[in-house]
VEXDRENRO-621309 format. One record per atom (N, C-alpha, C): residue in three letters; z, x, y. Coordinates in pm, whole numbers, plus 50000, padded with zeros to 5 digits. Layout:
BEGIN
ALAZXY ...
! end
This chain:
BEGIN
UNK528914939447863 UNK528394953647907 UNK527144949047995 UNK527244961648100 UNK526214962348218 UNK525884974748155 UNK524474976548189 UNK523874989248108 UNK522464991348211 UNK522415006548272 UNK521355009048342 UNK520445018448284 UNK519125011448341 UNK518125023948277 UNK517225023448371 UNK517465037248441 UNK516675038948543 UNK515605048148454 UNK514135040448524 UNK512825051648431 UNK511825060148564 UNK512375069948551 UNK512495080348475 UNK514155082848464 UNK514775091148380 UNK516545092548392 UNK516795098248562 UNK517735094748608 UNK518005098748768 UNK519355101448773 UNK519945109748858 UNK521285112748912 UNK521705104749023 UNK520275093949055 UNK520935081149142 UNK521905073349084 UNK522765071049173 UNK524305063649131 UNK523515046249200 UNK523545039349125 UNK523195024349142 UNK524395013449147 UNK524685009549264 UNK525815000949275 UNK525874986649256 UNK526834981749193 UNK526874967649093 UNK528044959349148 UNK528134946349114 UNK529384941449176 UNK529534930749009 UNK530514928648977 UNK530844917748857 UNK531904909348920 UNK531234895048927 UNK532204885748961 UNK532084874348854 UNK533364862848854 UNK533274853748767 UNK534624853748745 UNK535224842948647 UNK536394841848602 UNK537244852348590 UNK538274856748673 UNK539334865848659 UNK538724876048664 UNK537584879548770 UNK536844890648797 UNK536364894348907 UNK536624905748989 UNK536144906249120 UNK535994924649124 UNK534914929049050 UNK534584942349074 UNK533264951249090 UNK533704961449177 UNK532354969349231 UNK532414982549128 UNK531564986849085 UNK531104999749026 UNK529635004749021 UNK529735016149013 UNK528415023749014 UNK528475031448859 UNK526875029048846 UNK526335035748733 UNK525185044648749 UNK525275053448682 UNK524085066448663 UNK523345067948545 UNK522135064948542 UNK521435068248427 UNK520795084848417 UNK521655096448394 UNK520875105048391 UNK520715109948259 UNK520865102448151 UNK521065104348035 UNK522265107447984 UNK523505105548027 UNK524575108647994 UNK525435093247947 UNK526405090647943 UNK527155081547894 UNK527425073048042 UNK527525078348133 UNK527735068348278 UNK526775059548311 UNK525625053748225 UNK524795043948230 UNK525445030348234 UNK526535031148149 UNK527415018348100 UNK528565012148132 UNK528725001348188 UNK530124997248215 UNK530754982448155 UNK531514987048048 UNK532164976247979 UNK533324970848036 UNK533404956848053 UNK534834946848062 UNK534804944247968 UNK536584947947879 UNK537074938847782 UNK537684928747814 UNK537824919947720 UNK538954905847683 UNK539054895647833 UNK537514894847833 UNK537324885947944 UNK537594871447912 UNK538364863847952 UNK538174846747920 UNK536394841747931 UNK536344830847820 UNK535384820747846 UNK534754821247966 UNK533524818747980 UNK533134814648127 UNK531864820848140 UNK531104819348314 UNK530014822148381 UNK530394841448469 UNK529314844448422 UNK529964859748527 UNK528444861048584 UNK528704867048708 UNK527474875048736 UNK527564884748786 UNK526264891748781 UNK526394909148776 UNK525224911948884 UNK525364919948995 UNK524604916849067 UNK524154933649114 UNK523204938649109 UNK522514953249165 UNK522354951249290 UNK523184962349330 UNK522884964849543 UNK521574968449522 UNK521014966849624 UNK519544971049677 UNK519614989349736 UNK518264994349673 UNK518065007449717 UNK516455008449748 UNK516555011049855 UNK514945012749906 UNK514305024649815 UNK514755030849780 UNK513835038349676 UNK513625037649543 UNK514175028449506 UNK513765021049365 UNK513445008749354 UNK513205003049276 UNK512404989149246 UNK513294983149125 UNK513634970349132 UNK514464963949037 UNK513474957648908 UNK512834965348853 UNK511424958848749 UNK512274948348677 UNK513194949548613 UNK513594942948461 UNK514844938148450 UNK515564928148452 UNK516984927648379 UNK516764916748242 UNK517194922448112 UNK517194916348032 UNK518734916347959 UNK519224906547867 UNK520414899447841 UNK520274901647680 UNK520734897547612 UNK520704896547457 UNK521584886847389 UNK521624878047491 UNK522244865547495 UNK521514854447491 UNK521004844247444 UNK520154836047478 UNK520794824747582 UNK521784826047596 UNK522594814947717 UNK522304823047836 UNK522354834947836 UNK522414844448003 UNK521174847348015 UNK520874848748154 UNK519344852648219 UNK519634864148303 UNK518324868748355 UNK518224880248447 UNK517084874948510 UNK517724877748672 UNK516594875348763 UNK516364888148858 UNK515544895848789 UNK514964904048919 UNK514924900549072 UNK514374892549089 UNK513844885549235 UNK515314886849331 UNK516464876649249 UNK517774876949277 UNK518544888449256 UNK518194900549200 UNK518764913249181 UNK520304907849121 UNK519974897049010 UNK521604891748935 UNK521284890748805 UNK522314888848720 UNK522184885248576 UNK523254872148557 UNK523204865748502 UNK524234851548519 UNK524274855948331 UNK525894855948318 UNK526584856748186 UNK526774847348156 UNK527064838648047 UNK527554825148015 UNK528324832147864 UNK529714841947913 UNK530424843647772 UNK530954833947689 UNK530714830847541 UNK531624820247503 UNK532634831347400 UNK533664826447333 UNK534774833847250 UNK533964839047140 UNK534644852947140 UNK534114861247064 UNK532994869547074 UNK532464866147209 UNK531244872447199 UNK531034886947300 UNK529944893347254 UNK529894901847368 UNK528494901547410 UNK528514902047532 UNK527064900447608 UNK526514917747678 UNK525514921447646 UNK525154927447717 UNK523684928147812 UNK523514933247928 UNK522614931248027 UNK521734946148083 UNK520794944348033 UNK520444958848124 UNK519504956348213 UNK519854964948333 UNK519004964748473 UNK518114977248467 UNK516644972548464 UNK515734984548463 UNK515324986648603 UNK515154998948647 UNK514785002048790 UNK513575013248733 UNK512945012048831 UNK511495021848842 UNK511575028949046 UNK510865040849017 UNK510965044549158 UNK509865036649253 UNK510255033349367 UNK509605024849450 UNK508385032949520 UNK507325025149497 UNK505955028849544 UNK506185040949660 UNK505445048849706 UNK505805053049862 UNK504625053249916 UNK504655051150061 UNK503565050050157 UNK502745059150176 UNK501405060950133 UNK500635072350160 UNK499815070350268 UNK499925079350400 UNK498995080850507 UNK497665081950458 UNK497105072450515 UNK495325073050502 UNK494925074250686 UNK493435080550700 UNK493045087050800 UNK492075077350820 UNK492275066950932 UNK491325055250920 UNK490515056951040 UNK490585064451101 UNK489995067051245 UNK488435069051201 UNK488105062051271 UNK486205061151237 UNK485225063451447 UNK486475071451540 UNK485975074851641 UNK485225086751618 UNK483855087851575 UNK482865100651547 UNK482295096851642 UNK481495103451755 UNK480535103851853 UNK479465109551788 UNK478585099651826 UNK477045097151781 UNK475895098551893 UNK474945107851850 UNK473765105251968 UNK473105093851942 UNK472895084052024 UNK472265073551993 UNK470805074252113 UNK471005082752233 UNK469745082352303 UNK469055095952295 UNK468045095752280 UNK466865106752239 UNK465835111752349 UNK466315118452447 UNK465585121752553 UNK463675125452503 UNK462645119152573 UNK461675121052541 UNK460555122152653 UNK459635137152662 UNK458985142052752 UNK457785128752800 UNK457775125452886 UNK456775114852919 UNK456015119353098 UNK455905134453067 UNK455315140853202 UNK453865143953166 UNK452745135453139 UNK451365137353109 UNK450945134153242 UNK449885143553292 UNK449195145453418 UNK448225135753352 UNK447575128353493 UNK446555117553494 UNK445955121653614 UNK444405119053609 UNK443725125853696 UNK443405107953766 UNK443825108353884 UNK443595095353967 UNK442845097454066 UNK441825108354092 UNK441195112054185 UNK439765102054208 UNK439365100654304 UNK437975093654263 UNK436905102054350 UNK435675101854265 UNK434565110754280 UNK434635106954445 UNK433355115354488 UNK432735113754619 UNK431895100154616 UNK431975090254715 UNK430905084154714 UNK429275087954801 UNK429595094554887 UNK428055100054967 UNK427575115554884 UNK426665106854811 UNK425935113354682 UNK424645113754804 UNK424375128654798 UNK423305128754888 UNK421815121954818 UNK421265116154895 UNK419455117054831 UNK418365121054897 UNK417615123454793 UNK416525131254871 UNK415335115854883 UNK414545119554986 UNK413225105655021 UNK412055116755026 UNK411315115254934 UNK409975123754947 UNK408915114255030 UNK408355122655115 UNK407205114755232 UNK406085125855200 UNK404945113555121 UNK403645121755074 UNK402995127055221 UNK402615139355161 UNK401955145555291 UNK400805137955327 UNK400055137955408 UNK398915127255439 UNK397535138655395 UNK397245136055332 UNK395695142855290 UNK394865132355223 UNK394415140255123 UNK392845129655079 UNK393295129154906 UNK392835118454894 UNK393205113754716 UNK392095118254648 UNK392465118654580 UNK390995119054452 UNK391175111554351 
! end
């Protein structure tokens, strides 16, 4: 028996292929809370079978578990390998979760910034040279008497 477990329940149809001794069957399962999430194939001969879940880009296959120690699930290969023995009923459950969605992020950092700050350097300076022809007075004593 193949069981589909969508978490959360969904009306999404998941495609499967069951192959092995005397069986090559495609089917779909829907886990919307109704009985459409189970596929049973009865009266199979003893042998090895492969149950493959087809890829859906909106869902991630999170786990495959089987209730039989001789049967295994491989989510990376999307496959359950079922080793059926006489009188045995094996159930493998395929668990899917919604695939992560890409969230756009704004990484633009092209924000203009002012890096040059003008400064006023218009300071007047006095570079005038004072005149060098300073008048000089020379006194000449008057002729006269000394006391």
